[in-house]
NURO-391542 format. One line per 5 residues: for each residue x, y, z of N, C-alpha, C. Coordinates in pm, whole numbers, plus 32768, in hexadecimal, padded with zeros to 4 digits. Example, Ala and Ser with C-alpha at 12.3 -4.5 7.8 and 13.67 -1.06 7.14 Angstrom:
8527 7DC7 830C 84CE 7E3E 830C 8528 7EB6 830C ~ 8505 7F1F 82C4 8557 7F96 82CA 850A 8003 8313
# end
This chain:
22C3 4EBA 7B38 22AD 4ECE 7BC7 22C1 4E4B 7C16 ~ 228C 4DDD 7BE1 2292 4D62 7C2C 2321 4D31 7C43 ~ 237C 4D55 7BE7 2407 4D2D 7BF6 244C 4D7A 7C67 ~ 2411 4DEA 7C8D 2451 4E3C 7CF5 2455 4DF3 7D7A ~ 23EA 4DA8 7D97 23DA 4D67 7E17 23A1 4CDD 7E04
23EA 4C73 7E28 23B8 4BEB 7E12 2344 4BCA 7E70 ~ 22EF 4B70 7E44 227C 4B48 7E94 229B 4AD3 7EF1 ~ 230A 4A8D 7EDA 2323 4A13 7F27 2389 4A26 7F96 ~ 23B0 4AA1 7FB3 240F 4ABD 801C 23DD 4B30 8071 ~ 240F 4B39 80EC 23F8 4BAC 8141 246C 4C0C 812E
2450 4C87 810F 24B7 4CEE 80FE 24CD 4D30 8187 ~ 254C 4D3A 81AE 256F 4D78 822E 25B6 4DFC 8210 ~ 2581 4E68 824C 25B8 4EED 8238 25EF 4F23 82BB ~ 265D 4F6A 82B3 2698 4FA9 8327 2661 5035 8339 ~ 2621 504E 83AB 25E1 50CC 83C9 2649 5137 83EC
265D 5197 8392 26C5 51FE 83A3 274D 51BE 83B4 ~ 275F 514F 836F 27D7 50FE 837D 27BD 5090 83E1 ~ 2810 508E 8447 27FD 502E 84B5 27F6 5081 8537 ~ 2786 50C6 8549 277E 5131 85AC 277A 5100 863B ~ 2761 5080 8651 2762 5050 86DC 27F1 5043 8711
2850 5037 86B4 28DA 501D 86DE 293B 508D 86B9 ~ 2911 50E5 865D 296B 514F 862D 291E 51D2 8620 ~ 2964 5242 861B 291D 52C2 860A 28D4 52C6 8585 ~ 2853 52E0 858C 27FC 52D2 8518 2823 532E 84A5 ~ 280C 52FC 842B 2821 534B 83B0 28B0 537B 839E
290F 532C 83D1 299E 534E 83BF 29E0 52E3 8369 ~ 2A55 52FF 833D 2AA0 52A2 82E8 2AB5 521D 8332 ~ 2ADD 5221 83B0 2AF7 51A8 83F9 2A77 5154 840A ~ 2A05 5198 841B 2986 5153 842A 295E 510D 83A8 ~ 296D 5152 8337 2949 5117 82B8 29A4 50A2 8293
2A25 50B2 82A3 2A82 5048 8280 2A71 4FCE 82DB ~ 2A50 4FE5 8359 2A3B 4F76 83B6 29BD 4F27 8391 ~ 2955 4F6D 8365 28DB 4F2A 8339 28F7 4ED7 82BC ~ 2941 4F10 825E 2964 4EC7 81E5 29B6 4E4B 8207 ~ 2A16 4E5A 8261 2A6A 4DE9 828A 2A17 4D7C 82CD
29AF 4DA5 8314 2959 4D44 8359 2907 4CF2 82F7 ~ 28F1 4D24 827E 28AC 4CD9 8218 2823 4D0C 81F1 ~ 2808 4D8C 8206 2784 4DC2 81E1 2773 4DC8 814A ~ 26F6 4DC5 8120 26D6 4DD2 8093 26BD 4E64 806A ~ 269D 4EB6 80CE 2672 4F3F 80B6 26A2 4F9A 8127
26C1 5013 8104 26DE 507D 8166 266C 50E1 8163 ~ 2635 5101 81D8 25D2 516C 81E3 2616 51E6 821E ~ 25FC 525C 81E1 2636 52D5 8215 25DA 534C 81FE ~ 2601 53C1 822E 25AA 5438 8231 25F3 54AF 81F5 ~ 25A7 5500 81AB 25E0 5577 816D 25A4 55F7 81A4
25F9 565A 81B6 25D2 56E1 81DD 261A 5747 8186 ~ 25E0 57BD 8178 261D 5825 8126 2651 5896 817F ~ 26C8 58C9 815D 2707 5933 81A9 26DE 59BD 8174 ~ 270B 5A24 81B8 26EE 5AAE 8190 2721 5ACA 8103 ~ 2795 5A91 80E1 27CF 5AAA 805D 27B2 5A3A 7FFA
2740 59F5 8013 2706 5993 7FB1 275D 5919 7F9B ~ 27A4 58ED 8003 27EA 586F 7FFA 2798 5806 8042 ~ 279D 578A 8011 2752 571D 804E 27B0 56CE 80A9 ~ 2787 56C1 8129 27D8 5677 8188 2789 55FF 81BD ~ 27D3 55A7 81FE 279A 552C 8234 277F 5541 82C9
2700 555A 82EB 26DB 556A 8378 2644 555B 8387 ~ 261C 551E 83F2 258E 5501 840A 2541 557C 843C ~ 2574 55BC 84A5 252B 5629 84E5 2537 56AC 8496 ~ 24E0 570B 84B7 24EE 578E 8476 2552 57E6 84BE ~ 257D 57BA 8534 25E4 57FE 8580 265D 57A3 8590
26D1 57E0 85A9 274A 5790 85B9 2762 5765 864B ~ 270D 5792 86A6 2726 5785 8735 2736 56F5 8765 ~ 26DF 5699 873A 26D9 5613 8775 2754 55C0 874E ~ 2782 55CD 86D3 27E8 5570 86A2 2872 55AE 8690 ~ 2881 5631 86A9 2903 5671 869B 2922 56C4 8717
2997 5700 8717 29BF 5758 8784 2994 57E9 876C ~ 293D 57FF 870A 290F 5886 86EC 2880 5899 8713 ~ 284B 5910 86F3 27C0 5931 870D 2787 597D 8698 ~ 2701 5977 8686 26C1 59CA 8624 2687 597E 85AF ~ 2637 59C6 8560 25F4 598D 84ED 2655 597B 8477
2647 590C 8432 2699 58F3 83BB 2681 595E 8351 ~ 2605 5987 8341 25E1 59EA 82D9 2620 5A74 82F3 ~ 2653 5A89 836B 2691 5B09 838B 2728 5B01 8388 ~ 275E 5A8E 835B 27EC 5A7B 8358 281E 5A5E 82CB ~ 2892 5A95 82A6 28D1 5A75 8228 2923 59F6 8238
2949 59BB 81C8 298F 593B 81CC 2A15 5947 8216 ~ 2A58 59BB 820C 2AD7 59CA 8253 2AC3 59C1 82EA ~ 2A55 59F4 831D 2A36 59E7 83AB 2A14 5958 83D1 ~ 29CB 5915 837B 29A6 588A 8394 2A22 5832 839C ~ 2A82 584E 8346 2AFA 57FC 833E 2B56 580B 83B6
2B40 5873 8405 2B90 5886 847E 2B59 5834 84F3 ~ 2AE2 57FC 84E4 2AA4 57B2 8550 2ADB 5724 855B ~ 2AD5 56EF 85D6 2AFD 5664 85EE 2A7E 5610 85FA ~ 2A70 55AD 85A3 29F8 555A 859F 2A08 54D6 85E8 ~ 2A78 54C3 862A 2A90 5442 866F 2AA0 544C 8704
2AD3 54BC 8735 2AFC 54C5 87C0 2A88 54B8 8824 ~ 2A10 54E4 87FE 299F 54DA 8859 2972 544B 886D ~ 2986 53F9 8808 2961 536C 8812 29C5 5323 886A ~ 2A44 533A 884E 2AB0 52FF 889E 2B31 5346 887A ~ 2B7F 5365 88E1 2BFA 53B2 88CB 2C59 5370 8868
2C51 52EA 885C 2CAF 52A7 8800 2C8F 52C3 876D ~ 2C19 52FE 8754 2BF7 5320 86CB 2C07 53B7 86B0 ~ 2C50 53F8 8708 2C6B 5487 86F6 2CB0 549C 866F ~ 2C82 54FE 8625 2CBD 551E 85A3 2C68 54F2 852D ~ 2BFF 54A2 8547 2BA4 5480 84D9 2B5C 5500 84AA
2B5B 5514 8429 2B1F 558E 83F1 2A8F 5575 83C6 ~ 2A42 55E2 83C1 29C2 55E0 837C 29E0 55D2 82E7 ~ 299C 5574 82A6 29B6 5559 8219 295F 55AC 81BE ~ 2994 55D1 814D 2942 5607 80E1 2909 5592 8092 ~ 28A5 55AB 8041 286C 5541 7FED 28D9 550D 7F8D
292A 5564 7F5A 2995 553A 7EFF 29F4 54D8 7F46 ~ 2A15 54F6 7FC0 2A6D 549C 800C 2A2B 5417 802A ~ 29AA 5419 8049 295F 539D 805B 2963 534A 7FDB ~ 2950 5389 7F69 2956 5342 7EEA 29DF 52FE 7ED7 ~ 2A48 5345 7EFB 2ACE 530D 7EEE 2ADE 528F 7F42
2A9F 528D 7FB8 2AA7 521A 8012 2A5F 51A0 7FD9 ~ 29E6 51B6 7FA7 2991 5143 7F7F 29A4 5117 7EEF ~ 29D9 516E 7E9B 29E1 514F 7E0B 2A2F 50CF 7DEC ~ 2A9D 50AE 7E30 2AE5 5035 7E0D 2A9B 4FB4 7E2A ~ 2A34 4FB9 7E7E 29EB 4F40 7EA3 2972 4F34 7E43
298A 4EF8 7DD1 292C 4F01 7D60 28A5 4EC1 7D7A ~ 289D 4E63 7DD7 2820 4E20 7DF4 27D7 4E5E 7E6D ~ 2811 4EC4 7EA6 27D6 4F05 7F1A 2764 4F62 7EF0 ~ 26EF 4F4F 7F2D 267C 4FA3 7F10 267A 5019 7F73 ~ 2634 5083 7F4F 2633 50FD 7F9F 25A4 512C 7FB8
2586 514A 8034 2505 5186 8057 2524 5215 8084 ~ 24FC 5275 8031 2520 5300 8044 24A4 534C 8075 ~ 24A7 536F 80F6 2436 53B9 812D 244F 544F 8124 ~ 23F8 5495 80DC 2402 5524 80CE 23B3 5565 813F ~ 23F9 559F 819E 23BA 55CF 8217 2378 5656 8204
23B5 56AE 81B4 2378 5731 819B 2303 571F 8139 ~ 229E 5772 8148 2226 5760 80F5 2224 57B6 8079 ~ 2287 580D 8068 2287 5863 7FF3 22C2 5816 7F7B ~ 2292 5836 7F06 22BB 57EC 7E8E 234C 5808 7E69 ~ 2381 5879 7E91 2408 589E 7E6E 246C 5838 7EA0
245E 580B 7F1B 24BA 57A8 7F54 24B3 5726 7F06 ~ 243C 56FE 7EDE 242B 5684 7E8D 246D 5694 7E05 ~ 245C 5706 7DC6 2496 571E 7D42 252E 5717 7D47 ~ 2568 5757 7DAA 25FA 5758 7DB5 262E 56CA 7DCF ~ 25EB 5683 7E2A 2615 55FB 7E4B 260A 559E 7DD4
259C 55A6 7D8B 258A 554F 7D17 25F2 556C 7CAB ~ 2615 55E8 7C9B 267C 560A 7C39 2702 55CD 7C5B ~ 2724 55D3 7CDC 27A3 5598 7D0A 27A3 5502 7CF3 ~ 2736 54C1 7D1C 272F 542F 7D10 272B 5402 7C7F ~ 26EB 5453 7C2A 26EB 5433 7B9B 2777 5440 7B60
27BD 54A8 7B85 2844 54BC 7B52 28A1 5449 7B7D ~ 2886 5410 7BF2 28D7 53A0 7C24 28A1 5319 7BF5 ~ 2837 531B 7BA3 27FC 52A0 7B6E 27CA 5242 7BDC ~ 2790 527C 7C44 2764 522C 7CB8 26CD 5223 7CC6 ~ 267E 526C 7C78 25EF 526D 7C8E 25B1 51E5 7C78
25EB 5194 7C22 25B3 510E 7C0C 25BE 50B3 7C83 ~ 2613 50D8 7CE2 2623 5089 7D5D 25D4 50C2 7DD1 ~ 2586 512B 7DB9 2545 5178 7E24 24AF 5161 7E2E ~ 247E 516A 7EA8 23F3 5188 7EC7 23F6 520B 7F11 ~ 2397 5263 7EF2 2392 52E6 7F33 231B 52EC 7F91
2335 5317 800A 22D4 5311 8076 22B1 539C 80A8 ~ 2235 53AE 80D2 220A 542C 8111 218D 5413 8167 ~ 2181 545F 81D1 2108 545F 8221 20A1 54C2 81EA ~ 20C2 5505 817F 2067 5561 813D 202A 551F 80C2 ~ 1FA7 5510 80C0 1F65 54D9 804D 1F7D 552E 7FD0
1F88 55B2 7FE3 1FA1 560B 7F72 202C 55F1 7F36 ~ 208F 55D8 7F8E 2115 55B9 7F5E 2119 5532 7F17 ~ 20D6 54CF 7F4F 20CD 544C 7F0D 2093 545A 7E81 ~ 2027 54A7 7E75 1FE7 54BC 7DF1 2048 5504 7D93 ~ 208F 5569 7DC5 20EC 55B4 7D70 215C 555A 7D3C
2195 5508 7D93 21FF 54AE 7D6B 21CD 5448 7D04 ~ 2155 5416 7D1B 211C 53B3 7CC1 20F7 53F1 7C39 ~ 20B3 5461 7C3D 207B 549C 7BC2 20E6 54E2 7B6E ~ 2140 5529 7BAD 21A4 5578 7B64 221F 5528 7B3D ~ 224D 54D3 7B99 22CA 548B 7B81 22B5 53F8 7B5F
223F 53C4 7B7A 2224 5337 7B58 2278 52D4 7BA6 ~ 229E 52F9 7C20 22F0 529F 7C72 229A 524C 7CCF ~ 22D4 51E5 7D08 2291 5194 7D6C 2283 51E6 7DED ~ 2211 51DF 7E2A 21F9 522B 7EA4 21CA 51CF 7F14 ~ 21F5 51F0 7F8C 21C0 51B0 8003 2175 5217 8054
20FA 51F9 8075 20AE 524C 80CF 2094 5200 8151 ~ 2026 5224 8194 2007 51E9 8214 1F71 51CE 821B ~ 1F44 5198 8289 1EB4 5189 829D 1E76 5213 82AF ~ 1DFB 521F 828A 1DB9 52A2 8283 1DCD 52F5 8300 ~ 1DC0 52B6 8375 1DC7 5302 83F2 1E52 5339 840F
1EB6 5305 83CB 1F3F 5334 83E3 1F6D 53A1 8382 ~ 1F1E 53BD 831B 1F3F 5428 82BD 1F21 54B0 82F9 ~ 1F72 5516 82D6 1F52 55A1 82F7 1EE6 55D6 829C ~ 1EE9 55AF 821F 1E7F 55D0 81BE 1E5F 5551 8172 ~ 1DDE 5540 8151 1DB4 54C5 810F 1D3B 54E2 80B7
1D3A 54A7 803F 1CC9 54B8 7FE4 1C81 5432 7FD4 ~ 1C00 5431 7FEF 1BAF 53B9 7FD9 1B8C 53AB 7F47 ~ 1B52 5337 7F25 1B1E 5324 7E9E 1B75 52CA 7E48 ~ 1B3F 52A5 7DD6 1B83 5249 7D7B 1C06 5280 7D46 ~ 1C11 5303 7D3D 1C8D 5342 7D0F 1CD3 538C 7D7F
1CB3 5361 7DFA 1CEC 53A2 7E70 1D78 536D 7E93 ~ 1D9E 5383 7F10 1E26 5366 7F3C 1E4C 52D4 7F2A ~ 1DF3 5279 7F50 1E16 51EC 7F46 1E36 51C2 7EB6 ~ 1DF2 5201 7E56 1E09 51DE 7DCA 1E94 5204 7D99 ~ 1EDA 5259 7DE5 1F5E 5289 7DBD 1FCF 5239 7E00
1FAB 51D6 7E52 200C 5193 7EA5 2036 510B 7E70 ~ 20B8 50F6 7E68 20F0 5073 7E49 20EE 501A 7EC5 ~ 2107 5057 7F3A 210F 500C 7FB6 20D4 505F 8027 ~ 20AB 501B 8092 207A 505C 810A 20D3 5038 817F ~ 20FD 509A 81CC 2148 5083 8244 20EA 5081 82BB
20E2 500F 82FE 208C 5000 8373 20DF 4FF8 83F1 ~ 20B6 503D 8458 20F3 502F 84DB 20DE 4F9F 8509 ~ 2146 4F65 8544 213B 4ED9 8572 20C3 4EC6 85CF ~ 209F 4F30 8616 2030 4F28 8677 1FA9 4F22 8633 ~ 1FA0 4F47 85B3 1F1F 4F47 856F 1F0E 4ED3 850C
1F75 4E82 84FC 1F71 4E18 849A 1F13 4DA8 84C6 ~ 1EB9 4D80 846C 1E65 4D0B 847B 1E5B 4CC2 83F6 ~ 1E32 4C45 83F8 1E1F 4BFB 837A 1DBA 4C40 8320 ~ 1D4E 4C73 835D 1CE6 4CB3 830D 1D16 4D33 82CC ~ 1D65 4D82 8317 1D9A 4DFF 82DE 1DF9 4DE1 826B
1E51 4D80 827D 1EAE 4D59 8213 1E61 4D29 8199 ~ 1DFF 4CD5 81AF 1DAE 4CA0 8140 1D65 4D0F 80F4 ~ 1D35 4D73 8140 1CED 4DE2 8101 1D47 4E30 80A4 ~ 1DC3 4E4B 80D0 1E20 4E95 807B 1E4A 4E42 8001 ~ 1E5F 4DC2 8014 1E82 4D6D 7FA3 1E13 4D6E 7F3C
1D95 4D6D 7F6B 1D23 4D72 7F0E 1D20 4DF3 7EBE ~ 1D5B 4E5D 7EF6 1D62 4EDF 7EB1 1DDB 4EE6 7E54 ~ 1E2F 4E7F 7E52 1EA7 4E82 7E01 1F19 4ECE 7E43 ~ 1F13 4EDE 7EC8 1F77 4F28 7F12 1FC8 4EC5 7F67 ~ 204A 4ECC 7F5D 209F 4E6C 7FA0 20A9 4E8B 8034
2099 4E26 808D 2091 4E3A 811C 211C 4E38 815F ~ 2144 4EAB 8191 21C4 4EB7 81D8 21A9 4EE1 8267 ~ 220C 4ECD 82BF 21F9 4EED 834D 2274 4F2D 8387 ~ 2260 4F84 83E8 22CC 4FBE 8438 229E 4FBA 84CA ~ 22EE 4FA8 852C 2372 4F6E 852F 2367 4EEF 8588
2362 4E79 854F 2365 4DFF 859F 23F4 4DE0 85CA ~ 2411 4DF2 864A 249B 4DE6 8679 24B3 4D70 86D8 ~ 244D 4D1C 86E9 245E 4CA1 8737 2438 4C2A 86E0 ~ 2467 4BB5 8704 2447 4B3C 86B5 23AF 4B22 86B5 ~ 236E 4B39 8727 22DC 4B22 872B 2293 4B81 86CE
22BD 4C00 86C9 227C 4C60 866E 2295 4C38 85DD ~ 230C 4C0B 85BF 232D 4BE0 8538 22D7 4B6A 850F ~ 22CD 4B07 8562 227D 4A90 8544 21EA 4AB4 8531 ~ 21B7 4B0E 8586 212C 4B3A 857A 2114 4B7D 84F2 ~ 216F 4BD4 84CC 215F 4C1D 844C 2165 4BBF 83D5
21BF 4B5D 83DC 21C6 4AFB 836F 2142 4AAE 8367 ~ 210D 4A87 83D9 208F 4A3E 83DD 201B 4A8F 83A4 ~ 2025 4B15 83B3 1FBC 4B6D 837C 1FCA 4B83 82E8 ~ 203D 4B60 82AE 204F 4B6F 821E 209E 4BE6 81F3 ~ 20E6 4C27 8251 2137 4C9B 822F 21AC 4C71 81D4
21D2 4CC9 8176 223B 4CA8 8116 22C0 4CEC 8132 ~ 22BC 4D59 817D 2337 4DA4 8198 2332 4DDA 8226 ~ 23A6 4DD4 826A 23B2 4E03 82F3 2421 4E6A 82FC ~ 2400 4EE0 832C 2465 4F47 8347 247E 4F45 83DC ~ 24FC 4F2A 8402 251D 4F0F 848D 2589 4F6C 84C2
257A 4F8F 8542 25E4 4FD9 8588 2659 4F7A 85A3 ~ 2638 4EFF 85C8 2699 4E94 85DD 2677 4E25 857B ~ 26C6 4E12 8515 26A6 4DB1 84AD 26C8 4D22 84D3 ~ 270E 4D11 8542 2739 4C8D 856C 26C6 4C28 857A ~ 265E 4C46 85C7 25F1 4BE6 85D7 25AD 4BC4 8553
2595 4C28 84FF 2551 4C0D 847F 25A6 4BB4 8424 ~ 2627 4BD2 841C 267E 4B7E 83C9 268A 4AF1 83FF ~ 2691 4AE2 8482 269C 4A5E 84BF 2620 4A0A 84A1 ~ 25AA 4A41 84BA 252C 49F7 84A7 2518 49D9 8414 ~ 252A 4A3D 83BF 250E 4A29 8330 256F 49C3 82F3
25EB 49C6 831C 2649 4963 82E9 2625 48D7 8318 ~ 25FB 48CB 8395 25D4 4848 83CA 255C 480F 8382 ~ 2504 4868 8350 248D 483D 830B 249F 4833 8274 ~ 2519 484A 8245 2533 4845 81B5 24FA 48BC 8169 ~ 24E6 492C 81B1 24A8 49A0 8174 250D 4A10 815A
258D 49F2 816F 25F6 4A56 8157 2677 4A0D 813D ~ 26C8 4A45 80E7 2748 4A08 80C7 27AB 4A1A 813B
# end
């Protein structure tokens, strides 16, 4: 586990790729984040009506595509007809919604690239299908699996033995207290930049949980998080984090 994430560097992750500059969770967004120099890509998984796993944050296609409706009510053929770029900017017209398999094809050649895979649906079926795909592609060793459901975090930890990222208790949809509760299943905690303090970071470190933060997108926020002891930053705009961390010798 310790080899997965070094203790002497700040890890910079691209949130849904490089979503401040490109249409989120698209090929152009992921490749642009990689080109910028991120260590990790964060993305989101949803399941379709015909049990295919796609890359999308919301449960509906409305916000990020030219379509409407729930993902769970659409088959993959319908999803593939949608444009995932034009709403962000007309110059990205033609960007497709990606399947998990297509995402794997994009990231697989970058052997040192880490992956933060957020499973948005709370049913175990979507997790099972996703894990099978990632195992077949030999990518699970590069992954942390994230959920806002304490039950999902426990399932991923107990059944698959993978690294999991959860959140602070108040941000979970479901949470189990106790020595064998949700926190005991977590490799890392994702903290909102607005809730980060030195004491909170120290408390999670004392629990053996690695302190991560989302989304510090200004240089001042980045410096504050570093001062608090955060180890990983997931950013909408990775530019400020990379600039500050490189200047401080905390990133290559």
